[in-house]
N, C-alpha and C positions, 0 to 999 in steps of 0.2 A: 648406884649399883643395881642391877635388874632384880625386881622383886621376885620373879620366877627363880632366879638363881638362889636367892636368899631362902625362898621356901623349900627348894631342894636340898639345900645344905642343912637348913633346919630339921627337916624330916629325917635326913641321915643321922643327925646328933641325937635326936629324941628317941629314935628306935633303937640306935646303938647303945646308948646309955641304959635304956629299958633292958637290953639283952645283957650288958655288963652286970647288972643287979638282980637278974632274975634268969636263972639257968634254964628253967622249964620253958619260958619264952623263948630264949635262945635256941634250944633244941627243937622247938615246935615249928619254927620259921626258917632255920638254917637250909642251905641246899644239900640234900641228902638223897643219893641215887635211890637206894631201896625204897624210901618213903615216896619219892616221886613217880618211880614205876609202879608203886601201889595205888596211885590216883591223886596223891596230895601235891598237885601242880602248883599251888600258890606259892610254894617254897622257891619256886624258879624265879619268881618275882621279889617275894619278901626278903630272900637271903641277901639281896643287893643293898639292903639298908642296915644290915647287921655288920659289926666289925670286930675284929679279935681284941683290940685294946685301943687306947687312946692315940698311939702313935699311928697305928693303921688307919684309923678314922682321920686323924690330921693330915697325913699324906696325901690321902685321897682327896679330901675336901680342898687342900691347898692346891693340888694340881688342877682340880675343877675351877677353883676361884681364878686361877691365872689364864685358863685356856677358854673357858666359857664365854668371856667378853668377846673373843675374836669370832666365834660362832654367831653370837647374838648380833654384833655390829654388821656381819656380812649377810646373815640370813634372816634375822629376827628372833624374837623370843619363842614364837610358836615351833619355828623349825628347831631351835636349840632343845626344846622339850621333846621334839619328836627324835632328834638325834640321840639324846640321852636315853630315852626309853627304848628305842629300837636297838641301840647298842647294847643295852641291858639284856634284852630278849635274845640278841644273837649271841651274846656271851654264854647265857644259860643254855641255849639249844646246842651250841657248839660242844659245851662241857657235857652235856647229857649224851650226845652223839659218840663223843670220844672215850667217855667213861661208862657207858651203859651197862656193861657187864660186871662193873665194879660196884657192888650193892653197897658197900661200907664208904663209899667216897663221900666226903663232905667238903663243902666250900662256903664262904661267906665274902662280903665286901662289895663296894661299888666300883671296883677296879674295872670290870668289863665296861660299864656305862661311861666311866671317866675316861677310859682309853679311847672309846669312840668319839667323845668330844675332842680329846687331844688330837686324834687322827684327822677328824673333820677340820680342825683348826690348822693343822699342818697342810692339809689339801688346799684350804681356802688361802693361806699365807705361807707357802713353802719355804720363802727366803727369809722369814723372821729369825733372828738369832736367838738360841736358847743358851742359857748359862747352865751347863751340866754341873751339878753339885755347886750351883751358884758361882762358878769360877771359869770353867773351861767353855768357850764359845763354840757353837756349832749350829750350822744351819738346820732349820726345823726338818726339811725333807731327809736329810741324812739320819738325824736322830730317829725319825719315824721308821726308816728302814731297818737301822740297827736294832732299835727296840723290838720290831717283830721278829727279826732274826734270832734275837736272843730269846724271845718266847718260844719259837720253834725248838730252840736247843734245850730250853727247860722242859718243854713238852716230851721231848725224846729222852732226856737224861733222868727225869723224875727223881731228881736228888735234893729238892727242897719242898717247902709247903706252900709255894707261891701258886696262885691260880692262873697259870700261863695260858690255859686254854681259853678262859674267860676273857683275858686281856685280849687275845688274838680274835675271838669272836666279836668283842666289842669293837675292836678296830675296823673289822670287815663291815661291821653294822654302819659305823659312822662314815666309812668310805662309800658305801652303796647309797646311803640316803643323801650325802652330800652331792655325788655326782647326779643322782636322780633330780635333786632340787636345782642343780646348776649344770645342765648337759652341755653348755658352751664351753666347759672346762676341757671337753674332749678335743675341741679344735683350738681353743685359745691357750691351753697349758698342756698339750698332748705329752711332753716329755715328762713332766712330774706325775701325770696320771698313770703312766707306763711304769715309771719308777717305783711309784708307792704300790703298785700292783705285784711286783715281783716277789715279795715275801709271801703274799697271799697265794700265788701261783705254786711257789715252792711247798707250802704247807699241804695243798690239796694233792699235789703230785706225791709226796711222802706218804700221806694218808692213804691213797690209792695203792701205793706200792707196800704198804703195812709196815713203814718205816718209823711209825710213832708209837 
């Protein structure tokens, strides 16, 4: 297994457990719109290493564990790190943009970064089969499209505590970086590039029309 992947997982585990046991630490470094707009921008980065509980942490790290090797195999460890952190930043920036007037908005978790790695892996290997709930087989590109469409629904419905905006921003970050690193995909895999762009276009059209 990649040393870099192990290091990122370990960092998430250590920071999350610190947050589980130290509420002051947790509150100081969580994503909080009011604090960020007051100048505490470190939260846009640090919040991605905090998690609500062990199950939240486990699910994110399990997803990373399964999909990071695909990105590493195709693009190398350095590109994997850049995908992870660019997706983290994209997720935080989109969340800030979409919730900038909600000063009480809070969020935590590596979901944005992990979703970026997931989307990058899907772009690199769109026809790999995923086992949804470890049972239902589904091609990766279909899962990617449905996942982002569900994220758009969640952003619009606002009826749960899931950070759908960070997921979507992370996916955009992973998508952009992977295509920038592998521009030949535009000609070698044009259909998949277009299909995976559809939810991103829908999101920005809906945002422009004030539907989110």
